[in-house]
C-alpha positions in Angstrom: -140.1 85.9 175.4 -136.6 86.4 176.9 -136.6 90.0 175.7 -140.0 90.5 177.4 -138.8 89.1 180.7 -135.7 91.4 180.5 -138.0 94.4 179.9 -140.3 93.5 182.9 -137.2 93.2 185.2 -135.9 96.5 184.0 -139.2 98.2 184.7 -139.5 96.7 188.2 -135.9 97.9 188.9 -136.7 101.4 187.7 -139.9 101.6 189.8 -138.2 100.3 192.9 -135.4 102.8 192.5 -137.8 105.7 192.2 -139.7 104.5 195.2 -136.5 104.3 197.3 -135.5 107.8 196.1 -138.9 109.2 197.2 -138.4 107.6 200.6 -134.9 109.2 201.0 -136.0 112.7 199.9 -137.6 113.7 203.3 -138.7 117.3 203.2 -137.6 119.6 206.0 -140.5 121.6 207.5 -140.0 124.3 210.2 -142.7 124.6 212.8 -143.2 125.7 216.4 -145.7 127.0 218.9 -145.4 129.6 221.6 -146.4 129.6 225.3 -146.3 133.0 226.9 -146.2 133.5 230.7 -146.3 137.2 231.8 -144.9 138.2 235.1 -144.9 141.7 236.5 -141.5 142.6 235.1 -140.9 140.2 232.3 -142.6 137.9 229.8 -141.2 134.4 229.5 -141.9 132.7 226.1 -141.4 129.0 225.8 -140.9 127.8 222.2 -142.3 124.3 221.4 -140.5 122.9 218.3 -142.7 120.9 215.9 -140.3 120.9 212.9 -140.1 117.8 210.7 -137.0 116.0 209.4 -134.6 118.7 210.8 -131.4 118.1 212.7 -130.4 121.6 213.6 -132.3 124.8 214.5 -131.4 128.5 214.4 -133.7 130.8 216.3 -133.7 134.6 216.2 -135.7 136.9 218.5 -134.6 140.5 218.1 -134.9 142.8 221.1 -135.2 139.9 223.6 -132.8 139.5 226.5 -130.9 136.9 224.4 -131.4 137.4 220.7 -130.6 134.0 219.3 -130.4 130.3 220.2 -129.6 126.9 218.6 -131.5 124.9 221.2 -134.3 122.7 220.0 -136.8 124.1 222.5 -135.5 127.4 223.9 -137.0 129.9 226.3 -136.8 133.6 225.5 -137.4 136.5 227.8 -138.7 140.0 227.1 -138.7 142.9 229.5 -140.6 145.5 227.6 -144.1 145.7 226.0 -144.2 145.5 222.3 -144.7 143.4 219.2 -141.9 140.9 218.4 -141.1 138.5 215.6 -139.7 135.0 216.4 -138.0 133.2 213.6 -136.9 129.6 213.3 -134.7 128.2 210.5 -134.8 124.4 210.5 -132.2 122.4 208.6 -131.1 118.8 207.9 -127.7 119.9 206.8 -128.7 120.2 203.1 -132.0 121.9 202.9 -133.7 124.5 205.2 -137.2 125.8 205.9 -138.1 129.0 207.8 -141.1 129.9 209.9 -141.9 133.2 211.8 -144.5 134.0 214.4 -145.3 137.5 215.6 -146.3 137.9 219.3 -147.5 141.0 221.2 -146.7 141.7 224.9 -148.7 144.5 226.4 -149.2 143.8 230.1 -145.7 144.4 231.5 -145.1 147.0 234.2 -143.8 150.0 232.4 -141.0 152.1 233.9 -141.8 155.8 234.4 -138.9 157.8 235.8 -139.7 159.3 239.2 -139.3 163.0 240.0 -138.3 163.4 243.7 -139.3 166.8 245.1 -138.1 166.4 248.8 -136.5 163.8 250.9 -134.6 163.3 254.1 -132.6 160.6 255.8 -129.4 159.4 257.3 -126.3 158.4 255.3 -123.0 156.9 256.3 -119.7 155.4 255.1 -117.8 152.7 256.8 -115.2 149.9 256.4 -115.9 146.2 256.8 -113.5 143.3 257.3 -115.9 140.5 256.2 -113.9 139.7 253.0 -115.7 136.4 252.3 -119.2 137.9 252.2 -118.0 141.1 250.4 -116.4 139.0 247.6 -119.5 136.9 247.2 -121.7 140.0 246.6 -119.5 141.3 243.7 -120.9 140.3 240.2 -118.3 138.5 238.0 -118.0 141.5 235.7 -116.5 143.6 238.5 -113.3 143.1 240.6 -112.5 143.2 244.3 -111.3 146.6 245.3 -108.3 147.4 247.4 -110.5 148.6 250.3 -113.8 147.1 251.4 -116.1 150.1 251.9 -119.9 150.3 252.4 -122.3 153.2 251.8 -125.6 152.7 253.8 -128.6 154.9 254.2 -132.3 155.2 255.1 -134.0 157.7 252.9 -137.6 159.0 253.3 -138.9 160.2 249.9 -141.9 161.9 251.4 -142.8 164.2 248.5 -142.8 163.1 244.8 -144.3 164.5 241.6 -146.8 162.8 239.2 -149.0 161.6 242.0 -146.5 158.9 243.0 -146.9 157.3 246.4 -144.3 158.5 248.9 -142.0 155.7 250.1 -139.0 154.9 252.3 -135.8 153.1 251.2 -133.0 151.3 253.0 -129.9 151.0 250.7 -126.5 149.4 250.9 -123.8 149.9 248.3 -120.3 148.3 248.2 -117.2 149.6 246.6 -116.2 147.6 243.4 -113.5 148.0 240.8 -114.1 148.0 237.1 -111.5 148.6 234.4 -109.1 149.8 237.1 -111.4 152.4 238.7 -113.6 152.4 241.8 -117.4 152.5 241.7 -120.3 152.0 244.0 -122.6 149.0 243.4 -125.9 148.5 245.1 -126.4 145.0 246.7 -129.3 145.6 249.0 -132.4 147.9 248.8 -135.7 147.1 250.5 -138.5 149.7 249.9 -142.0 150.3 251.2 -143.8 150.7 247.9 -144.3 148.0 245.3 -144.4 150.5 242.3 -141.1 151.9 243.4 -139.7 148.4 243.7 -140.5 147.4 240.1 -139.4 150.8 238.8 -136.0 150.4 240.4 -135.6 146.8 239.2 -136.7 147.4 235.6 -135.5 151.0 235.1 -132.2 150.9 237.0 -131.3 147.3 237.7 -131.5 147.8 241.4 -131.9 144.8 243.7 -135.1 146.2 245.3 -137.4 144.1 247.5 -140.4 145.0 249.7 -139.6 145.8 253.3 -140.6 147.6 256.5 -138.7 150.9 257.0 -139.0 153.7 259.5 -137.3 157.0 259.8 -137.5 159.5 262.7 -136.4 163.2 262.8 -135.8 163.9 266.5 -133.3 166.7 266.2 -130.4 166.4 267.2 -130.9 162.6 266.8 -131.9 161.2 263.5 -132.4 157.4 263.1 -134.2 154.7 261.2 -134.5 151.0 260.7 -135.2 148.7 257.8 -136.4 145.1 257.8 -136.2 142.9 254.7 -138.5 140.0 253.7 -136.1 137.4 255.2 -136.3 139.1 258.6 -132.9 140.7 258.6 -132.8 144.2 260.1 -130.5 147.3 259.9 -130.5 150.2 262.3 -128.8 153.5 261.4 -128.5 156.6 263.5 -126.7 160.0 263.4 -126.4 162.1 266.5 -125.5 165.7 265.5 -125.4 167.2 269.0 -122.2 169.0 269.7 -120.5 167.2 266.8 -117.5 168.7 265.0 -116.3 166.9 261.9 -112.6 166.6 261.1 -111.7 168.2 257.8 -109.8 165.1 256.6 -112.9 162.9 257.3 -115.1 165.4 255.6 -113.0 165.4 252.5 -112.9 161.6 252.4 -116.7 161.6 252.4 -116.8 164.2 249.6 -114.5 162.0 247.5 -116.5 158.9 248.2 -119.8 160.7 247.3 -118.3 161.6 243.9 -117.8 158.0 242.8 -120.2 156.8 240.1 -122.7 154.0 240.7 -122.7 151.0 238.4 -125.6 148.6 238.1 -126.4 145.7 235.8 -129.7 145.9 233.8 -130.7 143.2 231.4 -127.1 142.0 231.3 -125.7 145.5 230.5 -123.7 147.7 232.8 -125.3 151.1 233.3 -124.2 154.2 235.1 -126.7 155.6 237.6 -127.0 159.4 237.9 -129.3 162.3 238.7 -131.0 164.5 236.2 -129.2 167.8 236.0 -126.4 166.4 238.1 -123.2 168.4 238.3 -119.8 167.4 239.5 -120.3 168.6 243.1 -121.1 166.2 245.9 -124.2 166.6 248.0 -121.9 167.8 250.8 -120.6 170.7 248.7 -124.1 171.4 247.3 -125.4 171.8 250.9 -122.7 174.3 251.7 -123.5 176.4 248.6 -127.3 176.2 248.9 -128.1 175.9 252.6 -131.7 177.2 252.0 -132.3 174.1 249.7 -130.2 171.4 251.4 -129.8 170.9 255.1 -126.9 168.7 256.0 -125.6 168.0 259.5 -122.6 165.8 260.3 -122.9 163.6 263.4 -121.7 160.5 265.2 -122.9 157.6 263.0 -123.9 154.2 264.3 -124.8 151.0 262.5 -126.2 147.7 263.8 -127.6 144.7 261.9 -129.4 141.5 262.8 -129.3 138.5 260.4 -130.1 135.7 262.9 -133.1 134.6 260.8 -131.1 134.5 257.6 -129.2 131.2 257.0 -127.1 132.3 254.1 -124.5 135.1 253.5 -126.2 138.4 253.2 -125.3 142.1 252.6 -126.2 142.9 256.2 -123.4 140.6 257.3 -121.0 143.4 256.2 -120.9 144.9 259.7 -118.6 148.0 260.3 -115.0 147.4 261.4 -114.4 151.2 261.3 -116.8 154.1 260.8 -115.7 156.8 258.4 -118.5 159.3 258.9 -122.2 160.0 258.6 -124.7 162.8 258.2 -128.4 163.7 258.3 -129.7 165.4 255.1 -132.9 167.1 254.0 -133.0 167.9 250.3 -135.6 170.1 248.5 -133.8 170.2 245.1 -136.0 168.2 242.7 -134.2 165.4 240.8 -134.8 162.2 238.9 -132.7 159.1 238.5 -131.2 158.0 235.2 -129.5 154.8 234.0 -127.2 155.3 231.0 -125.1 152.6 229.2 -121.5 152.5 230.5 
């Protein structure tokens, strides 16, 4: 009888041990769901983690703005149409499990490069002394330059190819430094056409917004104004009557026009350029091909109004010294490109 009791106790102990081991062996299961919100220029995908018995998560989403994450419930952004695979590897530190879901995004605005056939406007360079605002507009990847210069214009793209709607543009670029060299960087650009706005944002990383812009060719006076969504306004004018430009000033504008433009698109630095662009400035091109490009130097004037804007704004970069300006009408077709730096 004693041997029988010992056997029963041993069996109970064995069964209890197996039961406890089963409770400890929790199986890791990877699982998640997706919630996609499509905006006009990007798709935002929220990942809802439903994994079981995991303590860490490794996500991968190739070709997204950010291609990986270790958050439990990350958000991922896509800026182009396509089919994408999202993969989760869930782990408890010992074992892992993997799950993948394929999603298709097909309703984003697609960038089609414009081909500009003719345009005219006023363009000017000037110095500013508002260092605080100037510094605040420079992305962290760039450095403050030795001189605070602004390139501003109002451009009327009145003739484009591919049936694209003509539009007007008010631009403001500031000088920045990158890797020891000077470049232009656009910080302000209202336009009058929504398609152009999204094309500039997606294709070139430009800070385009909708705005109200006017341009008037009243030879010898050329002038325009631009109003942004916040109510800020810029007025530009060039009076070419009886104007003679100093050779030194002219050369300075040639040199400034030859500086490259850097923008940031999807976190990457790109160099903006024109299709078929050569190393000549538009000023030199106008001299060589006067039948294709009309360029007249004149007395340039800038005024801005930011009374309705309660924060620092690019239009606060008012001129402390005018360098020079000109009116230009261009009939040489071109397109804009954005290439990795």
